[in-house]
N, C-alpha and C positions, 0 to 999 in steps of 0.2 A: 636828157635833163632842160632845163632853160631859164634864164634871170628876163623879167621883161619888168624893165623900172623905170621911175621918176626922179631926177632930183636938180637941184639947181646949177650944182657943177659940174654934170656932165652929161647933162638935157636928156630927154627919154631915149632908152634904149632897149634894145634885145642883146641879150648874152647867150651863146647857146651853143651846143656842141649839132646840132641838126643845121641842115642846108639851111638857110633864108633867104629868100628871093622877094621881089616885087614893092620893093619899098616906095610909101609916098606919103605925103605929109599932108593933110586936108586940112583946112581951117573951118574954123565954126563962124558962126553970121557976126556974134557977136565981139570975139576976141579966144585967142589962145587957139591952139589947133589942137589934131593927134596924129599919131601914126601908125599906118599900115604896112605889116607886110603878109607873108604866107612861109610855111613848111609843111611838111610830112613827116606825120607822127604815126606809126602803123600801117602804112600805107593811106593816109586817109589825110585829105589836106584840108589844113589847118590858120583858120585867117589870124594874127596875133595883130592886139591894136595896144595902144600907148597913151594914156592922156595924162594932162593934170590942168582938172576942171579949175573954173574961180573963185575967184575967194568969195563972192556974192552971190546968196538963195536965188535970185531971180535970171544971174545971167545963169548959172550952173540949171538951171532945169531946160533953158533951151538949150545947151550944151547936150544933155541928156538925151532929150528929144530927136537932137541929129545924130549923136549916137544910133541910139536904138534906128532909127531908119534906114543906117548902113550895115548893123549889125544883123536885123533881119534877111538880111541879102546873103549873107552866109553860113551852110547847114552847122560847120563845124569853128566855134573861135573861140580866144582866150583877151581877155582884157585886162591888162595891168592897168590899176588906173591911183592917181591920189583924185580923192573927190571934194576934197576942203570940206566936207559933208557936217553940220552939227548935229542933227538928228537924221536918228535911223529912216523913218518917213522919208524920208530926202531919194533914199534909194529904192523906194517903192517901183519906180516904172520898171527899173530892171526884173523885179519878182511877178511882175503884172504881166510883164511879156515871156514869164515861164522861163527865166535863166536862173544861174545859179551862181551866190555870193558867196567867196570865199571869208570873208569878213564881216558879219553881223548877220551869219545865217547858221546854217546847221552847226556847226564848229564856234560859235557863240561869237562873241565882241572881241576881240582884239583890240588894246590902245596903243599904237600904233607910234603914238607923239602926244606924252602926256597924259590927260585925260579924255585926248579923242582919238578916232579911229578913222583916220581919212584914208588910207590907203586898202584897195581892194584888190583881190584878182578876181572877175565873173569870166563864168563859161558858160558855152552853150548848154541848151538842157541834154545833151547826149556824151557829154564829158564826165564822168566819175569824178568828185571831188572826197579827197582820200586823208585826208590829216592837212592841217593848220596849224602855222605857228610863228612867232614872233621872237624873231633874233633879239635876246635878250642879254648873254654873255659874253659878247661882242662889242655891243651896243648899250652898256649899262646907262648909261648918261647920255645918249645922242643929245648935239644940239640941236638934228632937227627930227627927223623919222627914224624909228625902228624898221629892221627892213622882217616885210612881210611875206612868210613862205606858202607857198601849198603846194601840195602832193597830188597830181592828179594824173588817170588812167584815160587816154583814148584809144577806144578800139577795142580794147580786153574784157572788157565786162560786158559788153555789149553782144560780144560774137564768141561762139565756140568756135576752136579752131577743128577744119573737117578731120573727119574722122580716115578717110580714104585716101590713097594715092591717088593723085590728077591734077588736073589744073581748075582752080574754082576762081571764083568773082567774087565779091561780095556785093551782093542785091541788097538794096534798100526799098523798102515798103513803105508808103504811107497810108494809114486810113484811121482817118477822125482824129487827124492829126498828129499822131504815135508815129514814131518814127523806128522801124522793124529792120533791122540786119541779120541778113544770111547768106555763107558760103553756101552756091549752088554750084553746080560742074557747069565749066565753060566748055562749049563745043567748039574747036579751033584746025 
C-alpha cells in the first residue's frame, strides 16, 4: 500500500512500503509543479504522480493539459491530486483520455473539503479501482481537507496466474487501443 498526498504543511509526498525511485519535480508552464516517481507493484512499473493545481480554472485547464501530455507516456500510473475544481466538468479531460477517477467517478462524489470535492486519485485504465472512502472519524471537522482513500489492484484482475510450473513472462497485446495481458512461457 502507499499514500500519495498533498498538504500545505508537508508538501507533495509519497508514503509507501514499496520502493519508490526516480523522483523528479516538473514545473507547469504557468505556476506550481508536480512530482513524479516510480514503483513496481506485482512486477509492473507504475508511475506515481502528485500535484496541487491552481486556484483559477484557467490556470487549472493549462495544468491539466500538461499533466495529460505526461500521463499519456506512461502505461500504468496513479495520480494523487488536489484539483481545486469547483465543477466536475473540469475533470472531463481525464475521462476523455480514458482514465479512471476515484472521486466523482464510479464510487460517487466524496466531499473532502466541506461541500467541495477537490481531492482525487486518478489512474490509468489498466488499474482496477476497488473502493473509495473519505476518512471522517479522525478528521471529523478538519481545518483543511479530509483524506481521500482509494483501494486499487494492479495486475491482479487483468491476468490469471500461470497454471503450470515453469518460467513465464507477462505479454502485452494492444489491439484497437485495448491492452490485453497474458502469461506466456519463456524460453530461457
